CHARMM-style PDB file with segment names, atoms N, HN, CA, C and O in Angstrom:
ATOM      1  N   MET     1      22.459  59.425  51.662  1.00  0.00      PROA
ATOM      2  CA  MET     1      23.567  58.494  51.788  1.00  0.00      PROA
ATOM      3  C   MET     1      24.157  58.228  50.404  1.00  0.00      PROA
ATOM      4  O   MET     1      23.416  58.000  49.447  1.00  0.00      PROA
ATOM      5  N   ALA     2      25.460  58.256  50.296  1.00  0.00      PROA
ATOM      6  HN  ALA     2      26.061  58.442  51.073  1.00  0.00      PROA
ATOM      7  CA  ALA     2      26.140  58.017  49.024  1.00  0.00      PROA
ATOM      8  C   ALA     2      26.525  56.547  48.905  1.00  0.00      PROA
ATOM      9  O   ALA     2      26.920  55.909  49.881  1.00  0.00      PROA
ATOM     10  N   TYR     3      26.403  56.036  47.713  1.00  0.00      PROA
ATOM     11  HN  TYR     3      26.082  56.554  46.920  1.00  0.00      PROA
ATOM     12  CA  TYR     3      26.764  54.648  47.440  1.00  0.00      PROA
ATOM     13  C   TYR     3      27.860  54.612  46.392  1.00  0.00      PROA
ATOM     14  O   TYR     3      27.950  55.492  45.536  1.00  0.00      PROA
ATOM     15  N   ASP     4      28.690  53.586  46.470  1.00  0.00      PROA
ATOM     16  HN  ASP     4      28.617  52.871  47.165  1.00  0.00      PROA
ATOM     17  CA  ASP     4      29.701  53.377  45.445  1.00  0.00      PROA
ATOM     18  C   ASP     4      29.052  52.674  44.264  1.00  0.00      PROA
ATOM     19  O   ASP     4      28.180  51.822  44.439  1.00  0.00      PROA
ATOM     20  N   MET     5      29.480  53.033  43.065  1.00  0.00      PROA
ATOM     21  HN  MET     5      30.188  53.724  42.923  1.00  0.00      PROA
ATOM     22  CA  MET     5      28.996  52.362  41.865  1.00  0.00      PROA
ATOM     23  C   MET     5      29.943  51.210  41.552  1.00  0.00      PROA
ATOM     24  O   MET     5      31.163  51.370  41.597  1.00  0.00      PROA
ATOM     25  N   VAL     6      29.377  50.056  41.237  1.00  0.00      PROA
ATOM     26  HN  VAL     6      28.386  49.926  41.201  1.00  0.00      PROA
ATOM     27  CA  VAL     6      30.180  48.882  40.905  1.00  0.00      PROA
ATOM     28  C   VAL     6      29.774  48.373  39.526  1.00  0.00      PROA
ATOM     29  O   VAL     6      28.602  48.408  39.152  1.00  0.00      PROA
ATOM     30  N   LYS     7      30.766  47.901  38.784  1.00  0.00      PROA
ATOM     31  HN  LYS     7      31.718  47.872  39.088  1.00  0.00      PROA
ATOM     32  CA  LYS     7      30.499  47.344  37.457  1.00  0.00      PROA
ATOM     33  C   LYS     7      29.983  45.926  37.636  1.00  0.00      PROA
ATOM     34  O   LYS     7      30.609  45.114  38.318  1.00  0.00      PROA
ATOM     35  N   ILE     8      28.842  45.626  37.023  1.00  0.00      PROA
ATOM     36  HN  ILE     8      28.334  46.285  36.469  1.00  0.00      PROA
ATOM     37  CA  ILE     8      28.295  44.276  37.140  1.00  0.00      PROA
ATOM     38  C   ILE     8      28.494  43.462  35.870  1.00  0.00      PROA
ATOM     39  O   ILE     8      28.444  42.233  35.908  1.00  0.00      PROA
ATOM     40  N   CYS     9      28.721  44.140  34.739  1.00  0.00      PROA
ATOM     41  HN  CYS     9      28.762  45.139  34.708  1.00  0.00      PROA
ATOM     42  CA  CYS     9      28.986  43.402  33.504  1.00  0.00      PROA
ATOM     43  C   CYS     9      29.425  44.369  32.410  1.00  0.00      PROA
ATOM     44  O   CYS     9      29.357  45.588  32.564  1.00  0.00      PROA
ATOM     45  N   THR    10      29.870  43.796  31.318  1.00  0.00      PROA
ATOM     46  HN  THR    10      29.926  42.805  31.192  1.00  0.00      PROA
ATOM     47  CA  THR    10      30.158  44.562  30.113  1.00  0.00      PROA
ATOM     48  C   THR    10      29.285  44.002  29.006  1.00  0.00      PROA
ATOM     49  O   THR    10      29.442  42.850  28.601  1.00  0.00      PROA
ATOM     50  N   ALA    11      28.366  44.821  28.519  1.00  0.00      PROA
ATOM     51  HN  ALA    11      28.238  45.756  28.848  1.00  0.00      PROA
ATOM     52  CA  ALA    11      27.489  44.408  27.425  1.00  0.00      PROA
ATOM     53  C   ALA    11      28.285  44.392  26.125  1.00  0.00      PROA
ATOM     54  O   ALA    11      29.260  45.128  25.971  1.00  0.00      PROA
ATOM     55  N   GLN    12      27.861  43.549  25.201  1.00  0.00      PROA
ATOM     56  HN  GLN    12      27.069  42.951  25.326  1.00  0.00      PROA
ATOM     57  CA  GLN    12      28.568  43.426  23.930  1.00  0.00      PROA
ATOM     58  C   GLN    12      28.459  44.684  23.077  1.00  0.00      PROA
ATOM     59  O   GLN    12      29.400  45.058  22.378  1.00  0.00      PROA
ATOM     60  N   ASP    13      27.292  45.333  23.146  1.00  0.00      PROA
ATOM     61  HN  ASP    13      26.527  45.028  23.714  1.00  0.00      PROA
ATOM     62  CA  ASP    13      27.063  46.518  22.319  1.00  0.00      PROA
ATOM     63  C   ASP    13      25.990  47.384  22.959  1.00  0.00      PROA
ATOM     64  O   ASP    13      25.460  47.048  24.017  1.00  0.00      PROA
ATOM     65  N   ASN    14      25.673  48.496  22.315  1.00  0.00      PROA
ATOM     66  HN  ASN    14      26.104  48.769  21.454  1.00  0.00      PROA
ATOM     67  CA  ASN    14      24.696  49.439  22.851  1.00  0.00      PROA
ATOM     68  C   ASN    14      23.309  48.813  22.970  1.00  0.00      PROA
ATOM     69  O   ASN    14      22.600  49.072  23.942  1.00  0.00      PROA
ATOM     70  N   LEU    15      22.919  48.009  22.012  1.00  0.00      PROA
ATOM     71  HN  LEU    15      23.496  47.799  21.222  1.00  0.00      PROA
ATOM     72  CA  LEU    15      21.600  47.379  22.042  1.00  0.00      PROA
ATOM     73  C   LEU    15      21.452  46.482  23.267  1.00  0.00      PROA
ATOM     74  O   LEU    15      20.454  46.571  23.982  1.00  0.00      PROA
ATOM     75  N   GLN    16      22.428  45.627  23.511  1.00  0.00      PROA
ATOM     76  HN  GLN    16      23.239  45.555  22.929  1.00  0.00      PROA
ATOM     77  CA  GLN    16      22.377  44.756  24.681  1.00  0.00      PROA
ATOM     78  C   GLN    16      22.404  45.580  25.968  1.00  0.00      PROA
ATOM     79  O   GLN    16      21.707  45.251  26.928  1.00  0.00      PROA
ATOM     80  N   ALA    17      23.193  46.634  25.993  1.00  0.00      PROA
ATOM     81  HN  ALA    17      23.760  46.901  25.213  1.00  0.00      PROA
ATOM     82  CA  ALA    17      23.267  47.490  27.181  1.00  0.00      PROA
ATOM     83  C   ALA    17      21.912  48.114  27.484  1.00  0.00      PROA
ATOM     84  O   ALA    17      21.501  48.160  28.644  1.00  0.00      PROA
ATOM     85  N   GLU    18      21.217  48.593  26.464  1.00  0.00      PROA
ATOM     86  HN  GLU    18      21.551  48.555  25.523  1.00  0.00      PROA
ATOM     87  CA  GLU    18      19.899  49.199  26.667  1.00  0.00      PROA
ATOM     88  C   GLU    18      18.889  48.168  27.170  1.00  0.00      PROA
ATOM     89  O   GLU    18      18.044  48.488  28.006  1.00  0.00      PROA
ATOM     90  N   MET    19      18.969  46.938  26.669  1.00  0.00      PROA
ATOM     91  HN  MET    19      19.655  46.678  25.990  1.00  0.00      PROA
ATOM     92  CA  MET    19      18.067  45.884  27.151  1.00  0.00      PROA
ATOM     93  C   MET    19      18.346  45.571  28.618  1.00  0.00      PROA
ATOM     94  O   MET    19      17.416  45.356  29.396  1.00  0.00      PROA
ATOM     95  N   ILE    20      19.616  45.546  28.994  1.00  0.00      PROA
ATOM     96  HN  ILE    20      20.370  45.720  28.361  1.00  0.00      PROA
ATOM     97  CA  ILE    20      19.985  45.298  30.389  1.00  0.00      PROA
ATOM     98  C   ILE    20      19.472  46.423  31.277  1.00  0.00      PROA
ATOM     99  O   ILE    20      18.874  46.167  32.322  1.00  0.00      PROA
ATOM    100  N   LEU    21      19.703  47.670  30.867  1.00  0.00      PROA
ATOM    101  HN  LEU    21      20.188  47.879  30.018  1.00  0.00      PROA
ATOM    102  CA  LEU    21      19.245  48.813  31.659  1.00  0.00      PROA
ATOM    103  C   LEU    21      17.731  48.785  31.849  1.00  0.00      PROA
ATOM    104  O   LEU    21      17.237  49.051  32.945  1.00  0.00      PROA
ATOM    105  N   GLU    22      17.002  48.467  30.800  1.00  0.00      PROA
ATOM    106  HN  GLU    22      17.402  48.251  29.910  1.00  0.00      PROA
ATOM    107  CA  GLU    22      15.537  48.423  30.884  1.00  0.00      PROA
ATOM    108  C   GLU    22      15.070  47.309  31.821  1.00  0.00      PROA
ATOM    109  O   GLU    22      14.140  47.506  32.602  1.00  0.00      PROA
ATOM    110  N   THR    23      15.703  46.154  31.748  1.00  0.00      PROA
ATOM    111  HN  THR    23      16.459  45.994  31.113  1.00  0.00      PROA
ATOM    112  CA  THR    23      15.329  45.040  32.620  1.00  0.00      PROA
ATOM    113  C   THR    23      15.642  45.363  34.075  1.00  0.00      PROA
ATOM    114  O   THR    23      14.841  45.071  34.962  1.00  0.00      PROA
ATOM    115  N   LEU    24      16.794  45.959  34.323  1.00  0.00      PROA
ATOM    116  HN  LEU    24      17.445  46.197  33.602  1.00  0.00      PROA
ATOM    117  CA  LEU    24      17.128  46.354  35.691  1.00  0.00      PROA
ATOM    118  C   LEU    24      16.124  47.385  36.203  1.00  0.00      PROA
ATOM    119  O   LEU    24      15.679  47.301  37.348  1.00  0.00      PROA
ATOM    120  N   LYS    25      15.769  48.349  35.367  1.00  0.00      PROA
ATOM    121  HN  LYS    25      16.131  48.417  34.437  1.00  0.00      PROA
ATOM    122  CA  LYS    25      14.801  49.379  35.750  1.00  0.00      PROA
ATOM    123  C   LYS    25      13.458  48.751  36.118  1.00  0.00      PROA
ATOM    124  O   LYS    25      12.841  49.137  37.111  1.00  0.00      PROA
ATOM    125  N   LYS    26      13.008  47.785  35.322  1.00  0.00      PROA
ATOM    126  HN  LYS    26      13.509  47.471  34.516  1.00  0.00      PROA
ATOM    127  CA  LYS    26      11.738  47.104  35.600  1.00  0.00      PROA
ATOM    128  C   LYS    26      11.781  46.340  36.918  1.00  0.00      PROA
ATOM    129  O   LYS    26      10.743  46.073  37.523  1.00  0.00      PROA
ATOM    130  N   ASN    27      12.986  45.989  37.358  1.00  0.00      PROA
ATOM    131  HN  ASN    27      13.829  46.206  36.866  1.00  0.00      PROA
ATOM    132  CA  ASN    27      13.165  45.287  38.623  1.00  0.00      PROA
ATOM    133  C   ASN    27      13.515  46.239  39.761  1.00  0.00      PROA
ATOM    134  O   ASN    27      13.923  45.806  40.839  1.00  0.00      PROA
ATOM    135  N   GLY    28      13.354  47.530  39.519  1.00  0.00      PROA
ATOM    136  HN  GLY    28      13.023  47.882  38.643  1.00  0.00      PROA
ATOM    137  CA  GLY    28      13.579  48.529  40.561  1.00  0.00      PROA
ATOM    138  C   GLY    28      15.033  48.786  40.900  1.00  0.00      PROA
ATOM    139  O   GLY    28      15.352  49.220  42.007  1.00  0.00      PROA
ATOM    140  N   ILE    29      15.922  48.516  39.941  1.00  0.00      PROA
ATOM    141  HN  ILE    29      15.662  48.163  39.042  1.00  0.00      PROA
ATOM    142  CA  ILE    29      17.358  48.703  40.165  1.00  0.00      PROA
ATOM    143  C   ILE    29      17.870  49.802  39.231  1.00  0.00      PROA
ATOM    144  O   ILE    29      18.000  49.572  38.029  1.00  0.00      PROA
ATOM    145  N   PRO    30      18.161  50.986  39.762  1.00  0.00      PROA
ATOM    146  CA  PRO    30      18.737  52.040  38.916  1.00  0.00      PROA
ATOM    147  C   PRO    30      20.125  51.622  38.430  1.00  0.00      PROA
ATOM    148  O   PRO    30      20.902  51.035  39.183  1.00  0.00      PROA
ATOM    149  N   ALA    31      20.424  51.924  37.186  1.00  0.00      PROA
ATOM    150  HN  ALA    31      19.793  52.401  36.575  1.00  0.00      PROA
ATOM    151  CA  ALA    31      21.715  51.550  36.613  1.00  0.00      PROA
ATOM    152  C   ALA    31      22.123  52.584  35.580  1.00  0.00      PROA
ATOM    153  O   ALA    31      21.307  53.378  35.113  1.00  0.00      PROA
ATOM    154  N   LEU    32      23.400  52.559  35.233  1.00  0.00      PROA
ATOM    155  HN  LEU    32      24.063  51.913  35.613  1.00  0.00      PROA
ATOM    156  CA  LEU    32      23.897  53.418  34.170  1.00  0.00      PROA
ATOM    157  C   LEU    32      24.915  52.653  33.356  1.00  0.00      PROA
ATOM    158  O   LEU    32      25.453  51.637  33.796  1.00  0.00      PROA
ATOM    159  N   LYS    33      25.171  53.158  32.160  1.00  0.00      PROA
ATOM    160  HN  LYS    33      24.734  53.984  31.803  1.00  0.00      PROA
ATOM    161  CA  LYS    33      26.156  52.519  31.286  1.00  0.00      PROA
ATOM    162  C   LYS    33      27.256  53.504  30.954  1.00  0.00      PROA
ATOM    163  O   LYS    33      27.058  54.719  30.951  1.00  0.00      PROA
ATOM    164  N   ARG    34      28.418  52.947  30.676  1.00  0.00      PROA
ATOM    165  HN  ARG    34      28.579  51.960  30.679  1.00  0.00      PROA
ATOM    166  CA  ARG    34      29.559  53.764  30.263  1.00  0.00      PROA
ATOM    167  C   ARG    34      30.118  53.161  28.989  1.00  0.00      PROA
ATOM    168  O   ARG    34      30.468  51.981  28.947  1.00  0.00      PROA
ATOM    169  N   ASP    35      30.197  53.975  27.959  1.00  0.00      PROA
ATOM    170  HN  ASP    35      29.912  54.933  27.993  1.00  0.00      PROA
ATOM    171  CA  ASP    35      30.710  53.510  26.675  1.00  0.00      PROA
ATOM    172  C   ASP    35      32.204  53.242  26.766  1.00  0.00      PROA
ATOM    173  O   ASP    35      32.945  53.990  27.403  1.00  0.00      PROA
ATOM    174  N   LEU    36      32.630  52.179  26.129  1.00  0.00      PROA
ATOM    175  HN  LEU    36      32.028  51.571  25.611  1.00  0.00      PROA
ATOM    176  CA  LEU    36      34.054  51.902  26.014  1.00  0.00      PROA
ATOM    177  C   LEU    36      34.578  52.577  24.751  1.00  0.00      PROA
ATOM    178  O   LEU    36      33.822  52.815  23.809  1.00  0.00      PROA
ATOM    179  N   VAL    37      35.840  52.875  24.736  1.00  0.00      PROA
ATOM    180  HN  VAL    37      36.453  52.682  25.502  1.00  0.00      PROA
ATOM    181  CA  VAL    37      36.517  53.526  23.617  1.00  0.00      PROA
ATOM    182  C   VAL    37      35.779  54.828  23.286  1.00  0.00      PROA
ATOM    183  O   VAL    37      35.530  55.630  24.186  1.00  0.00      PROA
ATOM    184  N   ASN    38      35.429  55.054  22.031  1.00  0.00      PROA
ATOM    185  HN  ASN    38      35.632  54.403  21.299  1.00  0.00      PROA
ATOM    186  CA  ASN    38      34.684  56.246  21.620  1.00  0.00      PROA
ATOM    187  C   ASN    38      33.314  55.863  21.087  1.00  0.00      PROA
ATOM    188  O   ASN    38      32.805  56.488  20.156  1.00  0.00      PROA
ATOM    189  N   ALA    39      32.723  54.845  21.671  1.00  0.00      PROA
ATOM    190  HN  ALA    39      33.136  54.337  22.427  1.00  0.00      PROA
ATOM    191  CA  ALA    39      31.440  54.338  21.191  1.00  0.00      PROA
ATOM    192  C   ALA    39      30.324  55.359  21.305  1.00  0.00      PROA
ATOM    193  O   ALA    39      29.344  55.286  20.563  1.00  0.00      PROA
ATOM    194  N   GLU    40      30.453  56.313  22.223  1.00  0.00      PROA
ATOM    195  HN  GLU    40      31.249  56.372  22.826  1.00  0.00      PROA
ATOM    196  CA  GLU    40      29.379  57.290  22.389  1.00  0.00      PROA
ATOM    197  C   GLU    40      29.125  58.081  21.114  1.00  0.00      PROA
ATOM    198  O   GLU    40      28.002  58.527  20.877  1.00  0.00      PROA
ATOM    199  N   VAL    41      30.150  58.261  20.291  1.00  0.00      PROA
ATOM    200  HN  VAL    41      31.063  57.900  20.483  1.00  0.00      PROA
ATOM    201  CA  VAL    41      29.974  58.986  19.032  1.00  0.00      PROA
ATOM    202  C   VAL    41      29.077  58.180  18.097  1.00  0.00      PROA
ATOM    203  O   VAL    41      28.165  58.732  17.481  1.00  0.00      PROA
ATOM    204  N   LEU    42      29.330  56.883  17.988  1.00  0.00      PROA
ATOM    205  HN  LEU    42      30.071  56.435  18.488  1.00  0.00      PROA
ATOM    206  CA  LEU    42      28.483  56.039  17.147  1.00  0.00      PROA
ATOM    207  C   LEU    42      27.060  55.990  17.682  1.00  0.00      PROA
ATOM    208  O   LEU    42      26.099  56.083  16.918  1.00  0.00      PROA
ATOM    209  N   ASN    43      26.926  55.844  18.999  1.00  0.00      PROA
ATOM    210  HN  ASN    43      27.706  55.769  19.620  1.00  0.00      PROA
ATOM    211  CA  ASN    43      25.599  55.772  19.609  1.00  0.00      PROA
ATOM    212  C   ASN    43      24.832  57.074  19.411  1.00  0.00      PROA
ATOM    213  O   ASN    43      23.613  57.058  19.243  1.00  0.00      PROA
ATOM    214  N   LEU    44      25.537  58.192  19.430  1.00  0.00      PROA
ATOM    215  HN  LEU    44      26.528  58.205  19.567  1.00  0.00      PROA
ATOM    216  CA  LEU    44      24.912  59.501  19.243  1.00  0.00      PROA
ATOM    217  C   LEU    44      24.231  59.596  17.885  1.00  0.00      PROA
ATOM    218  O   LEU    44      23.162  60.193  17.761  1.00  0.00      PROA
ATOM    219  N   TYR    45      24.847  59.011  16.874  1.00  0.00      PROA
ATOM    220  HN  TYR    45      25.715  58.525  16.975  1.00  0.00      PROA
ATOM    221  CA  TYR    45      24.308  59.093  15.519  1.00  0.00      PROA
ATOM    222  C   TYR    45      23.453  57.888  15.140  1.00  0.00      PROA
ATOM    223  O   TYR    45      23.141  57.693  13.966  1.00  0.00      PROA
ATOM    224  N   GLY    46      23.074  57.080  16.128  1.00  0.00      PROA
ATOM    225  HN  GLY    46      23.328  57.238  17.082  1.00  0.00      PROA
ATOM    226  CA  GLY    46      22.150  55.981  15.879  1.00  0.00      PROA
ATOM    227  C   GLY    46      22.790  54.690  15.425  1.00  0.00      PROA
ATOM    228  O   GLY    46      22.088  53.709  15.182  1.00  0.00      PROA
ATOM    229  N   ALA    47      24.091  54.663  15.307  1.00  0.00      PROA
ATOM    230  HN  ALA    47      24.662  55.460  15.504  1.00  0.00      PROA
ATOM    231  CA  ALA    47      24.762  53.416  14.945  1.00  0.00      PROA
ATOM    232  C   ALA    47      24.884  52.543  16.186  1.00  0.00      PROA
ATOM    233  O   ALA    47      24.889  53.047  17.309  1.00  0.00      PROA
ATOM    234  N   ASN    48      24.980  51.253  15.986  1.00  0.00      PROA
ATOM    235  HN  ASN    48      24.976  50.844  15.074  1.00  0.00      PROA
ATOM    236  CA  ASN    48      25.127  50.341  17.111  1.00  0.00      PROA
ATOM    237  C   ASN    48      26.599  50.001  17.277  1.00  0.00      PROA
ATOM    238  O   ASN    48      27.154  49.216  16.508  1.00  0.00      PROA
ATOM    239  N   SER    49      27.214  50.585  18.264  1.00  0.00      PROA
ATOM    240  HN  SER    49      26.763  51.223  18.888  1.00  0.00      PROA
ATOM    241  CA  SER    49      28.627  50.340  18.515  1.00  0.00      PROA
ATOM    242  C   SER    49      28.838  48.914  18.995  1.00  0.00      PROA
ATOM    243  O   SER    49      28.064  48.417  19.812  1.00  0.00      PROA
ATOM    244  N   GLY    50      29.849  48.266  18.512  1.00  0.00      PROA
ATOM    245  HN  GLY    50      30.478  48.670  17.847  1.00  0.00      PROA
ATOM    246  CA  GLY    50      30.188  46.920  18.956  1.00  0.00      PROA
ATOM    247  C   GLY    50      31.386  46.924  19.877  1.00  0.00      PROA
ATOM    248  O   GLY    50      32.046  45.898  20.046  1.00  0.00      PROA
ATOM    249  N   CYS    51      31.674  48.068  20.477  1.00  0.00      PROA
ATOM    250  HN  CYS    51      31.138  48.901  20.340  1.00  0.00      PROA
ATOM    251  CA  CYS    51      32.863  48.222  21.316  1.00  0.00      PROA
ATOM    252  C   CYS    51      32.641  47.799  22.758  1.00  0.00      PROA
ATOM    253  O   CYS    51      33.604  47.634  23.506  1.00  0.00      PROA
ATOM    254  N   GLY    52      31.410  47.625  23.154  1.00  0.00      PROA
ATOM    255  HN  GLY    52      30.628  47.759  22.546  1.00  0.00      PROA
ATOM    256  CA  GLY    52      31.120  47.245  24.530  1.00  0.00      PROA
ATOM    257  C   GLY    52      30.659  48.421  25.366  1.00  0.00      PROA
ATOM    258  O   GLY    52      31.018  49.571  25.115  1.00  0.00      PROA
ATOM    259  N   GLU    53      29.853  48.100  26.370  1.00  0.00      PROA
ATOM    260  HN  GLU    53      29.561  47.166  26.575  1.00  0.00      PROA
ATOM    261  CA  GLU    53      29.298  49.100  27.281  1.00  0.00      PROA
ATOM    262  C   GLU    53      29.346  48.516  28.689  1.00  0.00      PROA
ATOM    263  O   GLU    53      28.830  47.424  28.926  1.00  0.00      PROA
ATOM    264  N   GLU    54      29.954  49.227  29.609  1.00  0.00      PROA
ATOM    265  HN  GLU    54      30.373  50.114  29.417  1.00  0.00      PROA
ATOM    266  CA  GLU    54      30.005  48.768  30.997  1.00  0.00      PROA
ATOM    267  C   GLU    54      28.722  49.176  31.710  1.00  0.00      PROA
ATOM    268  O   GLU    54      28.244  50.299  31.546  1.00  0.00      PROA
ATOM    269  N   ILE    55      28.167  48.259  32.501  1.00  0.00      PROA
ATOM    270  HN  ILE    55      28.556  47.347  32.634  1.00  0.00      PROA
ATOM    271  CA  ILE    55      26.939  48.511  33.247  1.00  0.00      PROA
ATOM    272  C   ILE    55      27.288  48.626  34.726  1.00  0.00      PROA
ATOM    273  O   ILE    55      27.968  47.766  35.285  1.00  0.00      PROA
ATOM    274  N   TYR    56      26.809  49.712  35.355  1.00  0.00      PROA
ATOM    275  HN  TYR    56      26.257  50.411  34.901  1.00  0.00      PROA
ATOM    276  CA  TYR    56      27.093  49.981  36.764  1.00  0.00      PROA
ATOM    277  C   TYR    56      25.798  50.111  37.557  1.00  0.00      PROA
ATOM    278  O   TYR    56      24.794  50.621  37.060  1.00  0.00      PROA
ATOM    279  N   VAL    57      25.844  49.633  38.810  1.00  0.00      PROA
ATOM    280  HN  VAL    57      26.659  49.218  39.214  1.00  0.00      PROA
ATOM    281  CA  VAL    57      24.743  49.809  39.764  1.00  0.00      PROA
ATOM    282  C   VAL    57      25.343  50.210  41.103  1.00  0.00      PROA
ATOM    283  O   VAL    57      26.546  50.072  41.324  1.00  0.00      PROA
ATOM    284  N   ALA    58      24.489  50.711  41.997  1.00  0.00      PROA
ATOM    285  HN  ALA    58      23.511  50.824  41.817  1.00  0.00      PROA
ATOM    286  CA  ALA    58      24.945  51.025  43.355  1.00  0.00      PROA
ATOM    287  C   ALA    58      25.348  49.733  44.052  1.00  0.00      PROA
ATOM    288  O   ALA    58      24.747  48.682  43.831  1.00  0.00      PROA
ATOM    289  N   ASP    59      26.365  49.822  44.892  1.00  0.00      PROA
ATOM    290  HN  ASP    59      26.854  50.676  45.071  1.00  0.00      PROA
ATOM    291  CA  ASP    59      26.881  48.624  45.558  1.00  0.00      PROA
ATOM    292  C   ASP    59      25.806  47.851  46.319  1.00  0.00      PROA
ATOM    293  O   ASP    59      25.878  46.624  46.399  1.00  0.00      PROA
ATOM    294  N   ILE    60      24.823  48.533  46.875  1.00  0.00      PROA
ATOM    295  HN  ILE    60      24.764  49.530  46.810  1.00  0.00      PROA
ATOM    296  CA  ILE    60      23.782  47.833  47.635  1.00  0.00      PROA
ATOM    297  C   ILE    60      22.838  47.036  46.735  1.00  0.00      PROA
ATOM    298  O   ILE    60      22.116  46.164  47.218  1.00  0.00      PROA
ATOM    299  N   ASN    61      22.837  47.326  45.437  1.00  0.00      PROA
ATOM    300  HN  ASN    61      23.424  48.035  45.045  1.00  0.00      PROA
ATOM    301  CA  ASN    61      21.975  46.611  44.493  1.00  0.00      PROA
ATOM    302  C   ASN    61      22.720  45.573  43.662  1.00  0.00      PROA
ATOM    303  O   ASN    61      22.107  44.881  42.850  1.00  0.00      PROA
ATOM    304  N   ALA    62      24.019  45.455  43.850  1.00  0.00      PROA
ATOM    305  HN  ALA    62      24.517  46.018  44.510  1.00  0.00      PROA
ATOM    306  CA  ALA    62      24.840  44.617  42.976  1.00  0.00      PROA
ATOM    307  C   ALA    62      24.410  43.154  42.982  1.00  0.00      PROA
ATOM    308  O   ALA    62      24.277  42.552  41.916  1.00  0.00      PROA
ATOM    309  N   ARG    63      24.196  42.582  44.137  1.00  0.00      PROA
ATOM    310  HN  ARG    63      24.305  43.071  45.002  1.00  0.00      PROA
ATOM    311  CA  ARG    63      23.845  41.155  44.212  1.00  0.00      PROA
ATOM    312  C   ARG    63      22.529  40.886  43.478  1.00  0.00      PROA
ATOM    313  O   ARG    63      22.424  39.941  42.697  1.00  0.00      PROA
ATOM    314  N   ARG    64      21.536  41.723  43.738  1.00  0.00      PROA
ATOM    315  HN  ARG    64      21.621  42.491  44.373  1.00  0.00      PROA
ATOM    316  CA  ARG    64      20.230  41.547  43.090  1.00  0.00      PROA
ATOM    317  C   ARG    64      20.338  41.777  41.580  1.00  0.00      PROA
ATOM    318  O   ARG    64      19.685  41.085  40.798  1.00  0.00      PROA
ATOM    319  N   ALA    65      21.154  42.741  41.172  1.00  0.00      PROA
ATOM    320  HN  ALA    65      21.684  43.303  41.807  1.00  0.00      PROA
ATOM    321  CA  ALA    65      21.339  43.023  39.745  1.00  0.00      PROA
ATOM    322  C   ALA    65      21.974  41.835  39.031  1.00  0.00      PROA
ATOM    323  O   ALA    65      21.579  41.498  37.915  1.00  0.00      PROA
ATOM    324  N   VAL    66      22.944  41.208  39.661  1.00  0.00      PROA
ATOM    325  HN  VAL    66      23.265  41.482  40.568  1.00  0.00      PROA
ATOM    326  CA  VAL    66      23.586  40.032  39.063  1.00  0.00      PROA
ATOM    327  C   VAL    66      22.566  38.904  38.916  1.00  0.00      PROA
ATOM    328  O   VAL    66      22.586  38.181  37.920  1.00  0.00      PROA
ATOM    329  N   GLN    67      21.683  38.746  39.887  1.00  0.00      PROA
ATOM    330  HN  GLN    67      21.666  39.334  40.696  1.00  0.00      PROA
ATOM    331  CA  GLN    67      20.629  37.731  39.787  1.00  0.00      PROA
ATOM    332  C   GLN    67      19.705  38.019  38.605  1.00  0.00      PROA
ATOM    333  O   GLN    67      19.291  37.098  37.902  1.00  0.00      PROA
ATOM    334  N   VAL    68      19.384  39.284  38.386  1.00  0.00      PROA
ATOM    335  HN  VAL    68      19.720  40.033  38.957  1.00  0.00      PROA
ATOM    336  CA  VAL    68      18.552  39.662  37.244  1.00  0.00      PROA
ATOM    337  C   VAL    68      19.273  39.316  35.944  1.00  0.00      PROA
ATOM    338  O   VAL    68      18.662  38.783  35.018  1.00  0.00      PROA
ATOM    339  N   LEU    69      20.565  39.616  35.873  1.00  0.00      PROA
ATOM    340  HN  LEU    69      21.061  40.049  36.625  1.00  0.00      PROA
ATOM    341  CA  LEU    69      21.347  39.293  34.672  1.00  0.00      PROA
ATOM    342  C   LEU    69      21.370  37.793  34.425  1.00  0.00      PROA
ATOM    343  O   LEU    69      21.247  37.347  33.284  1.00  0.00      PROA
ATOM    344  N   GLU    70      21.527  37.020  35.481  1.00  0.00      PROA
ATOM    345  HN  GLU    70      21.627  37.383  36.407  1.00  0.00      PROA
ATOM    346  CA  GLU    70      21.518  35.562  35.338  1.00  0.00      PROA
ATOM    347  C   GLU    70      20.168  35.094  34.806  1.00  0.00      PROA
ATOM    348  O   GLU    70      20.102  34.167  33.999  1.00  0.00      PROA
ATOM    349  N   GLY    71      19.095  35.736  35.259  1.00  0.00      PROA
ATOM    350  HN  GLY    71      19.149  36.489  35.914  1.00  0.00      PROA
ATOM    351  CA  GLY    71      17.763  35.418  34.757  1.00  0.00      PROA
ATOM    352  C   GLY    71      17.599  35.744  33.279  1.00  0.00      PROA
ATOM    353  O   GLY    71      16.772  35.147  32.591  1.00  0.00      PROA
ATOM    354  N   MET    72      18.391  36.693  32.800  1.00  0.00      PROA
ATOM    355  HN  MET    72      19.063  37.178  33.360  1.00  0.00      PROA
ATOM    356  CA  MET    72      18.381  37.057  31.379  1.00  0.00      PROA
ATOM    357  C   MET    72      19.273  36.129  30.557  1.00  0.00      PROA
ATOM    358  O   MET    72      19.293  36.208  29.329  1.00  0.00      PROA
ATOM    359  N   GLY    73      20.004  35.260  31.232  1.00  0.00      PROA
ATOM    360  HN  GLY    73      19.988  35.196  32.229  1.00  0.00      PROA
ATOM    361  CA  GLY    73      20.917  34.367  30.532  1.00  0.00      PROA
ATOM    362  C   GLY    73      22.276  34.980  30.260  1.00  0.00      PROA
ATOM    363  O   GLY    73      23.008  34.510  29.390  1.00  0.00      PROA
ATOM    364  N   LEU    74      22.619  36.028  30.998  1.00  0.00      PROA
ATOM    365  HN  LEU    74      22.024  36.410  31.705  1.00  0.00      PROA
ATOM    366  CA  LEU    74      23.921  36.698  30.804  1.00  0.00      PROA
ATOM    367  C   LEU    74      24.896  36.325  31.894  1.00  0.00      PROA
ATOM    368  OT1 LEU    74      26.034  36.793  31.891  1.00  0.00      PROA
TER     369      LEU     74
END
């Protein structure tokens, strides 16, 4: 079965995005991030981009993912 991906938040930078992804993973929620602008180039070379990162989850996990984010204080 295919699910639609929905954006649940925009992280401030790559570091915050990775923390969000790890927390969602620990809660059994698969997620992915999408770099804004050309941040992937900075992230590739180990720099911490401050351009923002969009976080996406499957539509069936969106409500639970938002609850996890709220638990993180986001």
